[in-house]
C-alpha positions in Angstrom: 0.0 0.0 0.0 1.2 3.5 -0.8 2.0 6.3 1.6 -1.6 7.6 1.6 -4.9 5.8 1.7 -6.7 5.1 -1.5 -10.4 5.8 -1.3 -11.5 3.1 -3.7 -10.1 0.5 -1.3 -12.2 1.5 1.7 -14.5 -1.2 3.2 -18.2 -0.8 3.7 -19.1 0.9 7.0 -19.4 -1.6 9.9 -19.8 0.8 12.8 -16.2 0.4 13.7 -16.5 -3.4 14.3 -14.4 -6.1 12.7 -15.6 -9.6 11.8 -15.4 -12.2 14.5 -11.9 -13.7 14.7 -10.4 -11.1 12.3 -7.4 -9.1 13.6 -7.3 -5.4 13.4 -5.1 -4.4 10.5 -4.7 -7.9 9.2 -5.8 -6.8 5.7 -4.0 -3.6 4.9 -6.3 -2.8 2.0 -9.4 -2.8 4.4 -8.2 -0.2 6.8 -10.8 2.4 7.7 -10.4 5.8 6.2 -9.1 8.8 8.1 -12.1 10.5 9.7 -11.9 13.4 12.1 -15.4 12.6 13.5 -14.4 9.0 14.4 -12.3 10.0 17.3 -9.5 7.7 16.0 -7.0 9.9 14.3 -4.2 7.3 13.9 -5.2 6.4 10.4 -3.6 7.1 7.0 -5.3 10.0 5.1 -5.7 10.5 1.4 -3.3 12.8 -0.2 -6.0 15.5 -0.5 -6.8 15.3 3.3 -3.0 15.6 4.1 -2.6 18.5 1.7 -5.6 20.3 3.2 -3.9 20.2 6.6 -0.3 21.1 5.5 -0.4 23.1 2.3 0.3 26.3 4.3 3.3 24.6 5.9 4.7 23.6 2.5 4.4 27.2 1.1 5.9 28.6 4.3 8.9 26.3 4.2 9.5 27.0 0.5 9.3 30.7 1.1 11.6 30.6 4.1 14.0 28.4 2.1 14.1 31.0 -0.7 14.6 33.9 1.8 17.4 32.0 3.6 19.2 31.2 0.3 18.9 34.8 -0.8 20.4 36.1 2.5 23.1 33.5 2.4 24.3 34.6 -1.0 24.2 38.4 -0.1 27.3 40.3 0.7 28.1 41.1 4.4 26.0 44.1 5.5 28.3 45.7 8.1 31.5 47.5 7.2 33.6 46.1 10.0 36.7 47.7 11.3 39.6 45.6 12.5 43.3 46.0 13.6 46.1 44.2 11.9 49.4 45.0 13.7 50.8 47.4 16.2 53.3 50.0 15.1 56.1 47.6 16.0 54.7 44.9 13.7 53.2 42.7 16.3 49.8 41.1 15.3 47.1 42.6 17.5 44.8 39.6 17.4 46.7 36.4 16.6 43.4 34.4 16.9 42.5 35.8 13.5 45.8 34.9 11.9 45.4 31.2 11.4 46.0 29.8 7.9 43.1 28.9 5.7 42.5 25.1 5.7 40.0 22.7 4.2 36.9 22.1 6.3 36.7 18.8 8.1 32.9 18.7 7.7 31.7 21.0 4.8 28.5 22.9 5.5 26.5 20.9 2.9 27.5 17.7 4.7 26.6 19.1 8.1 23.1 20.0 6.8 22.7 16.5 5.1 23.8 14.7 8.3 21.5 16.8 10.4 18.5 16.1 8.2 18.9 12.7 6.6 20.1 10.7 9.6 17.1 11.8 11.7 14.7 11.1 8.8 16.2 7.7 8.3 15.9 6.8 12.0 12.3 8.1 12.1 11.4 5.9 9.1 13.1 2.9 10.6 11.2 3.3 13.9 7.9 3.1 11.9 8.6 -0.6 11.4 7.2 -1.0 14.9 5.3 2.2 15.5 3.3 2.0 12.2 1.7 5.4 12.4 1.4 7.7 9.4 0.8 10.8 11.5 3.7 10.1 13.9 6.0 9.9 10.9 4.3 13.0 9.4 4.7 15.1 12.6 8.2 13.9 13.2 9.5 14.8 9.8 7.6 18.0 9.6 8.8 19.1 13.0 12.4 18.3 11.9 12.0 20.5 8.9 10.5 23.2 11.0 13.6 23.0 13.2 16.2 22.9 10.4 14.6 25.6 8.1 13.7 27.9 11.0 17.2 27.7 12.5 18.9 28.1 9.2 17.0 31.3 8.3 17.6 32.7 11.8 21.3 32.1 11.7 21.9 33.5 8.1 20.2 36.7 9.1 22.5 37.0 12.1 25.5 36.2 9.9 24.5 38.8 7.3 23.7 41.6 9.7 26.2 41.0 12.5 28.8 38.4 11.5 32.3 38.5 12.8 35.9 37.6 11.8 36.8 34.0 11.2 40.1 32.6 12.7 41.7 32.7 9.2 40.5 36.2 8.3 43.9 37.9 8.1 45.2 35.1 5.9 42.4 35.5 3.3 42.4 39.3 3.6 46.2 39.5 2.8 46.5 43.2 3.9 48.4 45.5 1.6 51.7 46.5 3.4 51.7 49.9 1.7 48.2 50.7 3.1 49.2 49.4 6.5 52.3 51.7 6.5 50.1 54.7 5.6 48.2 54.1 8.8 44.5 53.6 9.6 41.9 55.2 11.8 41.1 55.2 15.5 43.5 55.4 18.5 47.0 54.8 17.3 45.8 54.6 13.7 45.7 50.8 13.9 42.1 50.2 12.7 41.4 49.3 9.1 38.6 48.2 6.8 38.4 45.6 4.1 39.7 48.1 1.4 43.2 47.1 2.5 42.6 43.4 1.6 44.2 42.0 -1.6 42.7 38.5 -1.3 39.8 36.7 -3.1 36.6 38.7 -2.7 34.4 35.7 -2.0 36.7 34.4 0.6 36.9 37.7 2.3 33.1 38.0 2.4 32.9 34.5 3.9 35.6 35.3 6.5 33.5 38.3 7.7 30.5 36.1 8.5 31.8 33.9 11.2 29.1 34.3 13.9 27.0 32.2 14.3 28.2 28.8 13.0 25.9 27.4 10.3 27.4 23.9 10.9 26.7 24.0 14.6 23.2 25.4 14.0 22.2 22.6 11.5 23.8 19.9 13.7 22.0 20.9 16.9 18.7 21.7 15.1 18.6 18.2 13.6 20.3 16.0 16.2 18.8 17.5 19.3 15.4 17.1 17.7 16.2 13.4 17.1 17.2 13.1 20.8 13.8 14.3 21.9 12.1 11.9 19.4 14.1 8.9 20.6 13.5 9.7 24.2 9.7 9.9 23.6 9.5 6.7 21.5 11.8 4.6 23.6 10.6 6.1 27.0 14.2 6.3 28.3 13.2 8.7 31.1 9.8 7.5 32.1 8.2 5.1 34.6 10.5 2.1 34.4 14.2 1.2 34.4 15.2 0.8 30.7 18.2 -1.1 29.3 21.5 0.7 29.1 21.7 0.5 25.3 18.8 2.9 25.1 20.8 5.5 26.9 23.7 5.0 24.5 21.3 5.2 21.5 19.6 8.3 23.0 22.9 10.3 23.4 24.4 9.2 20.1 22.8 12.1 18.2 24.2 14.6 20.7 27.7 13.1 20.3 27.4 13.6 16.6 26.3 17.2 17.0 29.2 17.8 19.5 31.8 16.3 17.1 30.6 18.4 14.2 30.6 21.5 16.3 34.0 20.8 17.8 35.6 20.1 14.4 35.0 23.7 13.4 37.6 24.8 16.0 40.1 22.3 14.7 40.0 23.5 11.1 39.9 27.1 12.3 36.7 28.0 10.5 35.0 29.2 13.6 35.7 30.7 17.0 34.3 28.8 20.0 31.7 31.5 20.6 30.5 31.1 17.0 29.9 27.4 17.7 28.2 28.2 21.0 25.8 30.7 19.3 25.0 28.2 16.6 24.3 25.5 19.1 22.0 27.7 21.1 20.0 28.7 18.0 19.7 25.1 16.7 18.8 23.8 20.2 16.1 26.5 20.6 14.5 25.6 17.3 14.7 21.9 18.0 12.9 22.3 21.4 10.3 24.7 19.9 9.6 22.5 16.8 9.3 19.3 18.7 6.8 20.9 21.1 4.8 22.2 18.2 4.1 18.7 16.8 4.1 16.6 20.0 2.1 16.9 23.2 5.1 17.5 25.4 8.9 17.6 25.3 9.8 16.1 28.7 6.5 14.8 30.2 6.8 11.1 29.5 3.1 10.5 29.7 2.4 12.6 26.6 5.6 13.3 24.7 5.0 10.5 22.2 1.6 11.7 21.2 1.4 13.6 17.8 -0.7 16.8 18.0 -3.3 17.3 15.3 -4.5 20.4 13.5 -8.2 19.6 13.9 -8.6 18.5 17.5 -6.9 19.8 20.7 -5.3 17.5 23.2 -6.7 18.0 26.6 -4.0 16.7 29.0 -6.4 14.9 31.3 -9.3 17.4 31.1 -11.2 15.7 28.4 -12.6 12.3 27.4 -10.6 9.1 27.4 -8.2 8.1 24.7 -5.4 9.8 22.9 -6.9 9.7 19.4 -5.5 6.3 18.6 -1.9 7.4 19.4 -1.5 5.5 22.6 0.6 2.8 20.9 2.8 5.3 19.0 5.9 4.3 20.8 8.9 2.0 19.9 9.3 0.3 23.3 7.1 -2.5 24.6 8.4 -2.3 28.2 6.2 -1.5 31.2 3.0 -1.7 29.2 4.0 0.9 26.6 3.1 0.3 23.0 -0.4 -1.1 23.5 -3.7 0.5 22.5 -5.3 2.1 25.5 -8.7 2.8 27.0 -7.3 5.4 29.3 -5.2 8.3 28.2 -1.8 8.3 26.5 0.1 6.2 29.0 -0.4 2.9 30.8 -1.0 5.0 33.9 -2.0 8.6 34.4 -1.7 11.1 37.2 -4.8 12.8 35.8 -6.9 9.5 35.8 -10.5 10.0 36.8 -10.2 13.8 36.6 -13.7 15.0 36.0 -14.7 11.4 35.4 -12.6 11.3 32.3 -9.0 10.5 31.4 -6.2 12.0 29.5 -6.7 12.4 25.8 -8.0 14.3 22.8 -11.3 15.9 23.1 -13.1 13.1 21.3 -15.8 10.8 22.4 -18.0 13.5 24.0 -19.9 14.0 20.8 -22.5 11.4 20.4 -22.9 10.5 24.1 -26.0 12.8 24.1 -27.4 14.3 21.0 -29.8 16.8 22.6 -28.8 20.4 22.0 -29.2 23.4 24.2 -30.4 21.3 27.2 -28.8 21.8 30.6 -25.8 23.6 29.2 -24.9 20.9 26.7 -23.6 22.4 23.4 -23.9 20.3 20.3 -20.4 20.0 18.7 -18.6 21.9 21.5 -16.5 19.0 22.7 -14.3 21.1 25.0 -17.3 22.5 26.8 -19.1 19.2 27.0 -16.1 17.4 28.4 -16.4 19.4 31.6 -20.1 18.8 32.2 -20.8 17.2 35.6 -24.0 15.3 36.1 -25.6 16.9 33.0 -27.1 15.0 30.0 -25.6 11.7 31.2 -22.2 13.2 32.1 -21.4 12.4 35.7 -18.1 12.4 37.6 -16.9 8.9 37.1 -20.2 7.7 35.5 -21.2 8.2 31.9 -24.8 7.3 31.0 -24.8 4.7 33.7 -22.1 2.6 32.1 -19.6 1.1 34.6 -17.1 -1.7 34.5 -17.6 -2.9 38.1 -14.7 -0.9 39.4 -15.3 1.8 42.0 -13.2 4.7 43.2 -12.2 5.2 46.9 -15.5 7.0 47.4 -17.6 4.2 46.0 -18.4 6.0 42.8 -18.3 3.7 39.8 -15.5 4.5 37.3 -16.1 5.3 33.7 -16.3 2.3 31.4 -13.6 2.4 28.7 -16.2 1.2 26.3 -18.5 4.1 27.0 -15.7 6.6 26.6 -14.3 4.9 23.5 -14.0 6.5 20.1 -16.9 6.4 17.8 -15.5 3.5 15.8 -15.3 1.3 18.8 -11.6 0.7 18.5 -10.6 1.2 22.1 -13.3 -1.1 23.4 -11.4 -4.2 22.2 -8.3 -3.7 24.4 -7.4 -4.1 28.0 -7.6 -1.2 30.4 -4.4 0.1 31.7 -5.3 -0.6 35.3 -5.9 -4.3 34.4 -2.8 -4.8 32.3 -0.4 -7.5 33.4 3.4 -7.0 33.4 5.0 -7.6 29.9 8.1 -9.8 29.5 11.3 -7.9 30.3 13.1 -9.3 27.3 11.2 -7.1 24.9 12.6 -3.9 23.5 
């Protein structure tokens, strides 16, 4: 089957139920179509549906890419003054007198490594995760990070910049102009009109800060770090295997090596690298949070956010839109479809009689409009109703599963709070889940 769902292969409506004895997803061509109203968003859309959600992102990324390329090709904006030697011939700033060398990691390679390696790992993890929207959000978020950070840093390079460690070597100052004297105190300050070197190399050596290599490396690899942590649940509610910690920090090692190499080949000063790392890291954190429910909260950081339905973080109906199983690990109950929230436990469980998840499932529990404060179609409002139109704290339309809270109030049945397609009703509740074998990943 292709990347997107084909409409002509959709099965007839069966009210979300599968035939007796048939496994969910056993026939890939019979998967239900993506439907916002179903409450189960973890389904592959048609190309038209996907384009409807993300066409503005595509145009924005293309526009920002064009802007960034234009600024990158522009000449340095500031007319920077710099000293060369004192009157006795001593070089004022020897840190700018290094020879010009070949880059250990060219800028194009740093950008490719910072983008292709995360994309490759994201795609490989889909072998187990098997979620179109997780892959979609992960790659889009990575592009947000890389493109946003790149445009940010080229503007700083263009308008502020700085001297590279090999600036004086590529400038090749004219001794006659140096002898004539410059400006400022002691007449030791000069501008680029004394340079005899290659114009393009001089322009490049005036745009040292921030480091584009460092920006790309940290924008891509720190983003991958957050993705791996969320999908492998390294920092969560159980003791993971040591190899997961090694795998988690491998991207940061790569970013550090790329950044450090710039000080060895004398293409950047240490503060250029630091500035690039800060810019890249800022965009990595911001971009990941844009497309996932959390960066560090292990209960939610694996859940892709949608454009059409807000995630309620414990304040809405049960379920996480079908993304409960969108993790790589199978330890400690992770990776199984849930009736309650986005984790196999939840600190917000039974909050307002509901559990963590997207604002789905409230629609259809009661169809009357305008009665006792119920608003037809207003899921966020209806999720907070208490004892109105069948909504009761811990009790929905009288449906219980035989479990009571400490106060004797029956808990909500997962079937009653399930998505409209009935998907969640076929799986075990988190609170009833048995321990999984420890030899699984």
